[in-house]
PDB file with one MODEL, atoms N, CA, C and O in Angstrom:
MODEL        1
ATOM      1  N   UNK A   1      -3.427 125.485-100.208  1.00  0.00           N
ATOM      2  CA  UNK A   1      -2.677 126.442-101.179  1.00  0.00           C
ATOM      3  C   UNK A   1      -3.310 127.686-101.183  1.00  0.00           C
ATOM      4  O   UNK A   1      -4.536 127.782-101.240  1.00  0.00           O
ATOM      5  N   UNK A   2      -2.476 128.747-101.120  1.00  0.00           N
ATOM      6  CA  UNK A   2      -2.894 130.427-101.167  1.00  0.00           C
ATOM      7  C   UNK A   2      -2.148 131.096-101.698  1.00  0.00           C
ATOM      8  O   UNK A   2      -0.962 130.777-101.790  1.00  0.00           O
ATOM      9  N   UNK A   3      -2.770 132.512-102.331  1.00  0.00           N
ATOM     10  CA  UNK A   3      -1.911 133.071-102.893  1.00  0.00           C
ATOM     11  C   UNK A   3      -1.815 134.611-102.024  1.00  0.00           C
ATOM     12  O   UNK A   3      -2.826 135.080-101.501  1.00  0.00           O
ATOM     13  N   UNK A   4      -0.620 135.235-101.960  1.00  0.00           N
ATOM     14  CA  UNK A   4      -0.374 136.664-101.388  1.00  0.00           C
ATOM     15  C   UNK A   4      -0.588 137.551-102.031  1.00  0.00           C
ATOM     16  O   UNK A   4      -0.930 137.310-103.188  1.00  0.00           O
ATOM     17  N   UNK A   5      -0.501 138.810-101.642  1.00  0.00           N
ATOM     18  CA  UNK A   5      -0.709 140.135-102.506  1.00  0.00           C
ATOM     19  C   UNK A   5      -0.070 139.983-103.728  1.00  0.00           C
ATOM     20  O   UNK A   5      -0.623 140.468-104.715  1.00  0.00           O
ATOM     21  N   UNK A   6       1.256 139.255-103.885  1.00  0.00           N
ATOM     22  CA  UNK A   6       2.186 139.522-105.011  1.00  0.00           C
ATOM     23  C   UNK A   6       1.518 138.447-106.226  1.00  0.00           C
ATOM     24  O   UNK A   6       1.813 138.555-107.416  1.00  0.00           O
ATOM     25  N   UNK A   7       0.666 137.508-105.742  1.00  0.00           N
ATOM     26  CA  UNK A   7       0.480 136.617-106.462  1.00  0.00           C
ATOM     27  C   UNK A   7       0.896 135.378-106.710  1.00  0.00           C
ATOM     28  O   UNK A   7       0.460 134.528-107.487  1.00  0.00           O
ATOM     29  N   UNK A   8       2.198 135.364-105.618  1.00  0.00           N
ATOM     30  CA  UNK A   8       2.873 134.128-105.262  1.00  0.00           C
ATOM     31  C   UNK A   8       2.358 133.007-104.941  1.00  0.00           C
ATOM     32  O   UNK A   8       1.968 133.263-103.802  1.00  0.00           O
ATOM     33  N   UNK A   9       2.038 131.787-105.168  1.00  0.00           N
ATOM     34  CA  UNK A   9       1.659 130.629-104.502  1.00  0.00           C
ATOM     35  C   UNK A   9       2.139 130.572-103.142  1.00  0.00           C
ATOM     36  O   UNK A   9       3.246 131.039-102.872  1.00  0.00           O
ATOM     37  N   UNK A  10       1.421 130.051-102.275  1.00  0.00           N
ATOM     38  CA  UNK A  10       2.219 129.765-100.776  1.00  0.00           C
ATOM     39  C   UNK A  10       1.677 128.760-100.524  1.00  0.00           C
ATOM     40  O   UNK A  10       0.491 128.713-100.849  1.00  0.00           O
ATOM     41  N   UNK A  11       2.232 127.634 -99.903  1.00  0.00           N
ATOM     42  CA  UNK A  11       1.777 126.212 -99.588  1.00  0.00           C
ATOM     43  C   UNK A  11       1.834 126.186 -98.154  1.00  0.00           C
ATOM     44  O   UNK A  11       2.821 126.364 -97.440  1.00  0.00           O
ATOM     45  N   UNK A  12       0.420 125.895 -97.763  1.00  0.00           N
ATOM     46  CA  UNK A  12       0.244 125.711 -95.982  1.00  0.00           C
ATOM     47  C   UNK A  12       0.789 124.922 -95.448  1.00  0.00           C
ATOM     48  O   UNK A  12       0.869 123.958 -96.210  1.00  0.00           O
ATOM     49  N   UNK A  13       1.461 124.629 -94.120  1.00  0.00           N
ATOM     50  CA  UNK A  13       1.939 124.020 -93.233  1.00  0.00           C
ATOM     51  C   UNK A  13       0.967 122.517 -93.417  1.00  0.00           C
ATOM     52  O   UNK A  13      -0.260 122.476 -93.507  1.00  0.00           O
ATOM     53  N   UNK A  14       1.832 121.453 -93.439  1.00  0.00           N
ATOM     54  CA  UNK A  14       1.245 120.058 -93.377  1.00  0.00           C
ATOM     55  C   UNK A  14      -0.054 120.263 -92.172  1.00  0.00           C
ATOM     56  O   UNK A  14       0.089 121.043 -91.231  1.00  0.00           O
ATOM     57  N   UNK A  15      -1.187 119.521 -92.351  1.00  0.00           N
ATOM     58  CA  UNK A  15      -2.326 119.290 -91.464  1.00  0.00           C
ATOM     59  C   UNK A  15      -2.259 118.455 -90.473  1.00  0.00           C
ATOM     60  O   UNK A  15      -3.216 118.206 -89.740  1.00  0.00           O
ATOM     61  N   UNK A  16      -1.004 117.901 -90.356  1.00  0.00           N
ATOM     62  CA  UNK A  16      -1.197 116.204 -89.527  1.00  0.00           C
ATOM     63  C   UNK A  16       0.506 116.703 -88.660  1.00  0.00           C
ATOM     64  O   UNK A  16       1.270 115.871 -88.171  1.00  0.00           O
ATOM     65  N   UNK A  17       0.718 118.021 -88.670  1.00  0.00           N
ATOM     66  CA  UNK A  17       1.780 118.441 -87.434  1.00  0.00           C
ATOM     67  C   UNK A  17       0.838 118.292 -86.211  1.00  0.00           C
ATOM     68  O   UNK A  17      -0.388 118.398 -86.215  1.00  0.00           O
ATOM     69  N   UNK A  18       1.680 118.018 -85.132  1.00  0.00           N
ATOM     70  CA  UNK A  18       1.064 117.776 -83.972  1.00  0.00           C
ATOM     71  C   UNK A  18       0.923 119.688 -83.546  1.00  0.00           C
ATOM     72  O   UNK A  18       1.371 120.680 -84.121  1.00  0.00           O
ATOM     73  N   UNK A  19       0.152 119.530 -82.384  1.00  0.00           N
ATOM     74  CA  UNK A  19      -0.378 120.949 -81.768  1.00  0.00           C
ATOM     75  C   UNK A  19       0.916 121.330 -81.601  1.00  0.00           C
ATOM     76  O   UNK A  19       1.314 122.129 -82.448  1.00  0.00           O
ATOM     77  N   UNK A  20       1.750 120.974 -80.702  1.00  0.00           N
ATOM     78  CA  UNK A  20       2.778 122.057 -79.689  1.00  0.00           C
ATOM     79  C   UNK A  20       3.888 122.385 -81.288  1.00  0.00           C
ATOM     80  O   UNK A  20       4.448 123.440 -81.585  1.00  0.00           O
ATOM     81  N   UNK A  21       3.891 121.377 -81.870  1.00  0.00           N
ATOM     82  CA  UNK A  21       4.688 121.964 -82.969  1.00  0.00           C
ATOM     83  C   UNK A  21       4.276 122.983 -83.856  1.00  0.00           C
ATOM     84  O   UNK A  21       5.070 123.820 -84.285  1.00  0.00           O
ATOM     85  N   UNK A  22       2.959 122.956 -84.185  1.00  0.00           N
ATOM     86  CA  UNK A  22       2.077 124.000 -84.962  1.00  0.00           C
ATOM     87  C   UNK A  22       2.415 125.405 -84.262  1.00  0.00           C
ATOM     88  O   UNK A  22       2.843 126.452 -84.748  1.00  0.00           O
ATOM     89  N   UNK A  23       2.049 125.034 -82.864  1.00  0.00           N
ATOM     90  CA  UNK A  23       1.892 126.064 -82.051  1.00  0.00           C
ATOM     91  C   UNK A  23       3.508 126.721 -81.984  1.00  0.00           C
ATOM     92  O   UNK A  23       3.636 127.944 -82.044  1.00  0.00           O
ATOM     93  N   UNK A  24       4.357 126.096 -81.895  1.00  0.00           N
ATOM     94  CA  UNK A  24       5.844 126.665 -82.305  1.00  0.00           C
ATOM     95  C   UNK A  24       6.315 127.346 -83.421  1.00  0.00           C
ATOM     96  O   UNK A  24       7.231 128.168 -83.470  1.00  0.00           O
ATOM     97  N   UNK A  25       5.335 126.772 -84.649  1.00  0.00           N
ATOM     98  CA  UNK A  25       5.800 127.115 -85.775  1.00  0.00           C
ATOM     99  C   UNK A  25       5.106 128.529 -85.816  1.00  0.00           C
ATOM    100  O   UNK A  25       5.774 129.524 -86.095  1.00  0.00           O
ATOM    101  N   UNK A  26       3.644 128.618 -85.512  1.00  0.00           N
ATOM    102  CA  UNK A  26       2.850 129.982 -85.641  1.00  0.00           C
ATOM    103  C   UNK A  26       3.408 130.838 -84.631  1.00  0.00           C
ATOM    104  O   UNK A  26       3.345 131.968 -85.113  1.00  0.00           O
ATOM    105  N   UNK A  27       3.924 130.902 -83.482  1.00  0.00           N
ATOM    106  CA  UNK A  27       4.490 131.739 -82.617  1.00  0.00           C
ATOM    107  C   UNK A  27       5.624 132.317 -83.340  1.00  0.00           C
ATOM    108  O   UNK A  27       5.518 133.534 -83.488  1.00  0.00           O
ATOM    109  N   UNK A  28       7.007 131.623 -83.986  1.00  0.00           N
ATOM    110  CA  UNK A  28       7.890 132.008 -84.564  1.00  0.00           C
ATOM    111  C   UNK A  28       8.032 132.335 -86.207  1.00  0.00           C
ATOM    112  O   UNK A  28       8.995 132.412 -86.969  1.00  0.00           O
ATOM    113  N   UNK A  29       5.991 132.549 -86.424  1.00  0.00           N
ATOM    114  CA  UNK A  29       5.814 133.613 -87.737  1.00  0.00           C
ATOM    115  C   UNK A  29       5.808 132.503 -88.742  1.00  0.00           C
ATOM    116  O   UNK A  29       5.253 132.962 -89.740  1.00  0.00           O
ATOM    117  N   UNK A  30       6.098 131.484 -88.917  1.00  0.00           N
ATOM    118  CA  UNK A  30       6.146 130.345 -90.046  1.00  0.00           C
ATOM    119  C   UNK A  30       4.583 130.202 -90.474  1.00  0.00           C
ATOM    120  O   UNK A  30       3.837 129.952 -89.527  1.00  0.00           O
ATOM    121  N   UNK A  31       3.966 130.320 -91.759  1.00  0.00           N
ATOM    122  CA  UNK A  31       2.923 130.053 -92.150  1.00  0.00           C
ATOM    123  C   UNK A  31       2.746 129.392 -93.353  1.00  0.00           C
ATOM    124  O   UNK A  31       1.626 128.984 -93.661  1.00  0.00           O
ATOM    125  N   UNK A  32       3.867 129.205 -94.191  1.00  0.00           N
ATOM    126  CA  UNK A  32       3.977 128.571 -95.304  1.00  0.00           C
ATOM    127  C   UNK A  32       5.303 127.932 -95.329  1.00  0.00           C
ATOM    128  O   UNK A  32       6.307 128.123 -94.643  1.00  0.00           O
ATOM    129  N   UNK A  33       4.980 126.913 -96.551  1.00  0.00           N
ATOM    130  CA  UNK A  33       6.470 125.975 -96.508  1.00  0.00           C
ATOM    131  C   UNK A  33       7.460 126.532 -97.159  1.00  0.00           C
ATOM    132  O   UNK A  33       8.583 126.039 -97.049  1.00  0.00           O
ATOM    133  N   UNK A  34       7.211 127.847 -98.094  1.00  0.00           N
ATOM    134  CA  UNK A  34       8.172 128.396 -98.685  1.00  0.00           C
ATOM    135  C   UNK A  34       9.159 129.448 -97.662  1.00  0.00           C
ATOM    136  O   UNK A  34      10.162 130.095 -97.964  1.00  0.00           O
ATOM    137  N   UNK A  35       8.568 129.349 -96.594  1.00  0.00           N
ATOM    138  CA  UNK A  35       9.493 130.359 -95.793  1.00  0.00           C
ATOM    139  C   UNK A  35      10.423 129.065 -94.990  1.00  0.00           C
ATOM    140  O   UNK A  35      10.771 129.398 -93.857  1.00  0.00           O
ATOM    141  N   UNK A  36      10.746 128.041 -95.299  1.00  0.00           N
ATOM    142  CA  UNK A  36      11.640 127.051 -94.756  1.00  0.00           C
ATOM    143  C   UNK A  36      13.075 127.218 -95.587  1.00  0.00           C
ATOM    144  O   UNK A  36      14.233 127.339 -95.187  1.00  0.00           O
ATOM    145  N   UNK A  37      12.518 127.174 -96.855  1.00  0.00           N
ATOM    146  CA  UNK A  37      13.569 127.469 -97.916  1.00  0.00           C
ATOM    147  C   UNK A  37      14.781 128.477 -97.599  1.00  0.00           C
ATOM    148  O   UNK A  37      15.878 128.329 -98.137  1.00  0.00           O
ATOM    149  N   UNK A  38      14.476 129.638 -96.579  1.00  0.00           N
ATOM    150  CA  UNK A  38      15.466 130.464 -95.933  1.00  0.00           C
ATOM    151  C   UNK A  38      16.039 129.960 -94.814  1.00  0.00           C
ATOM    152  O   UNK A  38      16.885 130.686 -94.291  1.00  0.00           O
ATOM    153  N   UNK A  39      15.788 128.809 -94.250  1.00  0.00           N
ATOM    154  CA  UNK A  39      16.082 128.771 -93.029  1.00  0.00           C
ATOM    155  C   UNK A  39      16.813 127.120 -93.008  1.00  0.00           C
ATOM    156  O   UNK A  39      16.520 126.139 -93.691  1.00  0.00           O
ATOM    157  N   UNK A  40      17.770 127.275 -92.029  1.00  0.00           N
ATOM    158  CA  UNK A  40      18.623 126.228 -91.961  1.00  0.00           C
ATOM    159  C   UNK A  40      17.539 124.976 -91.059  1.00  0.00           C
ATOM    160  O   UNK A  40      16.524 125.174 -90.392  1.00  0.00           O
ATOM    161  N   UNK A  41      18.200 123.803 -91.359  1.00  0.00           N
ATOM    162  CA  UNK A  41      17.241 122.449 -90.519  1.00  0.00           C
ATOM    163  C   UNK A  41      17.416 123.085 -89.000  1.00  0.00           C
ATOM    164  O   UNK A  41      16.493 123.514 -88.308  1.00  0.00           O
ATOM    165  N   UNK A  42      18.983 123.040 -88.603  1.00  0.00           N
ATOM    166  CA  UNK A  42      19.472 123.184 -87.295  1.00  0.00           C
ATOM    167  C   UNK A  42      18.537 124.445 -86.384  1.00  0.00           C
ATOM    168  O   UNK A  42      18.162 124.330 -85.217  1.00  0.00           O
ATOM    169  N   UNK A  43      18.310 125.621 -87.281  1.00  0.00           N
ATOM    170  CA  UNK A  43      17.667 126.558 -86.375  1.00  0.00           C
ATOM    171  C   UNK A  43      15.799 126.239 -86.502  1.00  0.00           C
ATOM    172  O   UNK A  43      15.110 126.891 -85.718  1.00  0.00           O
ATOM    173  N   UNK A  44      15.175 125.407 -87.327  1.00  0.00           N
ATOM    174  CA  UNK A  44      13.817 124.767 -87.000  1.00  0.00           C
ATOM    175  C   UNK A  44      14.310 124.230 -85.583  1.00  0.00           C
ATOM    176  O   UNK A  44      14.126 124.760 -84.488  1.00  0.00           O
ATOM    177  N   UNK A  45      14.850 123.284 -85.818  1.00  0.00           N
ATOM    178  CA  UNK A  45      14.937 122.187 -84.539  1.00  0.00           C
ATOM    179  C   UNK A  45      15.392 122.883 -83.149  1.00  0.00           C
ATOM    180  O   UNK A  45      15.149 122.278 -82.105  1.00  0.00           O
ATOM    181  N   UNK A  46      15.856 123.776 -83.118  1.00  0.00           N
ATOM    182  CA  UNK A  46      15.996 124.893 -81.785  1.00  0.00           C
ATOM    183  C   UNK A  46      14.572 125.251 -81.598  1.00  0.00           C
ATOM    184  O   UNK A  46      14.515 125.823 -80.510  1.00  0.00           O
ATOM    185  N   UNK A  47      13.572 125.201 -82.052  1.00  0.00           N
ATOM    186  CA  UNK A  47      12.163 125.941 -81.860  1.00  0.00           C
ATOM    187  C   UNK A  47      11.831 124.914 -80.380  1.00  0.00           C
ATOM    188  O   UNK A  47      12.040 123.701 -80.419  1.00  0.00           O
ATOM    189  N   UNK A  48      11.455 125.401 -79.501  1.00  0.00           N
ATOM    190  CA  UNK A  48      10.973 124.613 -78.312  1.00  0.00           C
ATOM    191  C   UNK A  48       9.378 124.074 -78.562  1.00  0.00           C
ATOM    192  O   UNK A  48       8.478 124.894 -78.744  1.00  0.00           O
ATOM    193  N   UNK A  49       9.187 122.977 -78.554  1.00  0.00           N
ATOM    194  CA  UNK A  49       7.732 122.254 -79.062  1.00  0.00           C
ATOM    195  C   UNK A  49       8.147 121.928 -80.529  1.00  0.00           C
ATOM    196  O   UNK A  49       7.251 121.367 -81.161  1.00  0.00           O
ATOM    197  N   UNK A  50       9.162 122.125 -81.128  1.00  0.00           N
ATOM    198  CA  UNK A  50       9.261 121.101 -82.598  1.00  0.00           C
ATOM    199  C   UNK A  50      10.404 120.075 -82.210  1.00  0.00           C
ATOM    200  O   UNK A  50      11.569 120.137 -81.816  1.00  0.00           O
ATOM    201  N   UNK A  51       9.702 119.340 -82.447  1.00  0.00           N
ATOM    202  CA  UNK A  51      10.565 117.446 -82.674  1.00  0.00           C
ATOM    203  C   UNK A  51      10.617 116.996 -83.931  1.00  0.00           C
ATOM    204  O   UNK A  51      10.139 117.423 -84.981  1.00  0.00           O
ATOM    205  N   UNK A  52      11.553 115.672 -83.545  1.00  0.00           N
ATOM    206  CA  UNK A  52      12.046 115.256 -85.032  1.00  0.00           C
ATOM    207  C   UNK A  52      10.581 114.569 -85.847  1.00  0.00           C
ATOM    208  O   UNK A  52      10.684 114.355 -87.055  1.00  0.00           O
ATOM    209  N   UNK A  53       9.547 114.316 -85.299  1.00  0.00           N
ATOM    210  CA  UNK A  53       8.328 114.108 -85.939  1.00  0.00           C
ATOM    211  C   UNK A  53       7.671 115.104 -87.162  1.00  0.00           C
ATOM    212  O   UNK A  53       7.321 114.935 -88.330  1.00  0.00           O
ATOM    213  N   UNK A  54       7.706 116.063 -86.351  1.00  0.00           N
ATOM    214  CA  UNK A  54       7.362 117.461 -87.338  1.00  0.00           C
ATOM    215  C   UNK A  54       8.501 117.861 -88.339  1.00  0.00           C
ATOM    216  O   UNK A  54       8.428 118.386 -89.450  1.00  0.00           O
ATOM    217  N   UNK A  55       9.537 117.461 -87.621  1.00  0.00           N
ATOM    218  CA  UNK A  55      10.571 118.038 -88.653  1.00  0.00           C
ATOM    219  C   UNK A  55      10.504 117.074 -90.163  1.00  0.00           C
ATOM    220  O   UNK A  55      10.534 117.482 -91.324  1.00  0.00           O
ATOM    221  N   UNK A  56      10.441 116.168 -89.827  1.00  0.00           N
ATOM    222  CA  UNK A  56      10.206 114.628 -90.788  1.00  0.00           C
ATOM    223  C   UNK A  56       9.183 115.436 -92.090  1.00  0.00           C
ATOM    224  O   UNK A  56       9.457 115.617 -93.276  1.00  0.00           O
ATOM    225  N   UNK A  57       7.911 115.813 -91.288  1.00  0.00           N
ATOM    226  CA  UNK A  57       6.738 116.076 -91.798  1.00  0.00           C
ATOM    227  C   UNK A  57       7.066 117.066 -92.807  1.00  0.00           C
ATOM    228  O   UNK A  57       6.759 116.859 -93.981  1.00  0.00           O
ATOM    229  N   UNK A  58       7.900 118.540 -92.308  1.00  0.00           N
ATOM    230  CA  UNK A  58       8.114 119.559 -92.943  1.00  0.00           C
ATOM    231  C   UNK A  58       8.969 119.239 -94.190  1.00  0.00           C
ATOM    232  O   UNK A  58       8.637 119.627 -95.310  1.00  0.00           O
ATOM    233  N   UNK A  59      10.319 118.362 -93.900  1.00  0.00           N
ATOM    234  CA  UNK A  59      11.048 118.238 -94.774  1.00  0.00           C
ATOM    235  C   UNK A  59      10.417 117.393 -96.028  1.00  0.00           C
ATOM    236  O   UNK A  59      10.822 117.673 -97.156  1.00  0.00           O
ATOM    237  N   UNK A  60       9.539 116.475 -95.876  1.00  0.00           N
ATOM    238  CA  UNK A  60       8.898 115.825 -96.782  1.00  0.00           C
ATOM    239  C   UNK A  60       8.174 116.394 -97.611  1.00  0.00           C
ATOM    240  O   UNK A  60       8.169 116.093 -98.804  1.00  0.00           O
ATOM    241  N   UNK A  61       7.300 117.500 -96.978  1.00  0.00           N
ATOM    242  CA  UNK A  61       6.438 118.270 -97.953  1.00  0.00           C
ATOM    243  C   UNK A  61       7.207 119.103 -98.448  1.00  0.00           C
ATOM    244  O   UNK A  61       6.797 119.362 -99.579  1.00  0.00           O
ATOM    245  N   UNK A  62       8.260 119.760 -98.168  1.00  0.00           N
ATOM    246  CA  UNK A  62       9.038 120.591 -98.697  1.00  0.00           C
ATOM    247  C   UNK A  62       9.688 119.585 -99.839  1.00  0.00           C
ATOM    248  O   UNK A  62       9.653 120.186-100.914  1.00  0.00           O
ATOM    249  N   UNK A  63      10.201 118.423 -99.974  1.00  0.00           N
ATOM    250  CA  UNK A  63      10.545 117.610-100.852  1.00  0.00           C
ATOM    251  C   UNK A  63       9.604 117.101-101.968  1.00  0.00           C
ATOM    252  O   UNK A  63       9.966 116.749-103.091  1.00  0.00           O
ATOM    253  N   UNK A  64       8.321 117.117-101.481  1.00  0.00           N
ATOM    254  CA  UNK A  64       7.240 116.754-102.393  1.00  0.00           C
ATOM    255  C   UNK A  64       7.230 118.029-103.358  1.00  0.00           C
ATOM    256  O   UNK A  64       7.128 117.772-104.557  1.00  0.00           O
ATOM    257  N   UNK A  65       7.336 119.562-102.930  1.00  0.00           N
ATOM    258  CA  UNK A  65       7.053 120.418-103.919  1.00  0.00           C
ATOM    259  C   UNK A  65       8.604 120.785-104.496  1.00  0.00           C
ATOM    260  O   UNK A  65       8.789 121.922-104.929  1.00  0.00           O
ATOM    261  N   UNK A  66       9.821 119.712-104.497  1.00  0.00           N
ATOM    262  CA  UNK A  66      10.900 120.235-105.140  1.00  0.00           C
ATOM    263  C   UNK A  66      11.546 121.384-104.399  1.00  0.00           C
ATOM    264  O   UNK A  66      12.507 121.908-104.963  1.00  0.00           O
ATOM    265  N   UNK A  67      11.216 121.800-103.370  1.00  0.00           N
ATOM    266  CA  UNK A  67      11.713 122.877-102.185  1.00  0.00           C
ATOM    267  C   UNK A  67      12.765 122.183-101.017  1.00  0.00           C
ATOM    268  O   UNK A  67      12.524 121.030-100.658  1.00  0.00           O
ATOM    269  N   UNK A  68      13.803 122.831-100.502  1.00  0.00           N
ATOM    270  CA  UNK A  68      14.501 122.296 -99.553  1.00  0.00           C
ATOM    271  C   UNK A  68      14.562 123.375 -98.499  1.00  0.00           C
ATOM    272  O   UNK A  68      14.035 124.486 -98.563  1.00  0.00           O
ATOM    273  N   UNK A  69      15.395 122.798 -97.373  1.00  0.00           N
ATOM    274  CA  UNK A  69      16.089 124.171 -96.562  1.00  0.00           C
ATOM    275  C   UNK A  69      16.981 124.414 -97.125  1.00  0.00           C
ATOM    276  O   UNK A  69      17.564 123.797 -98.017  1.00  0.00           O
ATOM    277  N   UNK A  70      17.279 125.852 -96.397  1.00  0.00           N
ATOM    278  CA  UNK A  70      18.784 126.359 -96.654  1.00  0.00           C
ATOM    279  C   UNK A  70      20.060 125.588 -96.396  1.00  0.00           C
ATOM    280  O   UNK A  70      20.319 124.934 -95.386  1.00  0.00           O
ATOM    281  N   UNK A  71      20.736 125.747 -97.352  1.00  0.00           N
ATOM    282  CA  UNK A  71      22.171 125.037 -97.042  1.00  0.00           C
ATOM    283  C   UNK A  71      22.860 125.543 -95.754  1.00  0.00           C
ATOM    284  O   UNK A  71      22.963 126.759 -95.596  1.00  0.00           O
ATOM    285  N   UNK A  72      23.260 124.827 -94.977  1.00  0.00           N
ATOM    286  CA  UNK A  72      24.078 125.299 -93.900  1.00  0.00           C
ATOM    287  C   UNK A  72      25.604 125.539 -94.353  1.00  0.00           C
ATOM    288  O   UNK A  72      26.234 124.882 -95.181  1.00  0.00           O
ATOM    289  N   UNK A  73      26.096 126.793 -93.501  1.00  0.00           N
ATOM    290  CA  UNK A  73      27.228 127.240 -94.072  1.00  0.00           C
ATOM    291  C   UNK A  73      28.373 126.406 -93.444  1.00  0.00           C
ATOM    292  O   UNK A  73      29.539 126.603 -93.785  1.00  0.00           O
TER     293      UNK A  73
ENDMDL
END
């Protein structure tokens, strides 16, 4: 967990995500779990190198924090 310049707490990505998925997230600019609350599940799954296992890890980490992906429209 880290704090940004506004004092908001940010939760880091799970450490057990595979390297290809981590690189895909990093390349897309995702560095904290809170960023996924503005993202639809389907959009995340479109990332090259990001698969179902990494998706489950992110979804479970969000759930543990009481957060979720953005609602599909």
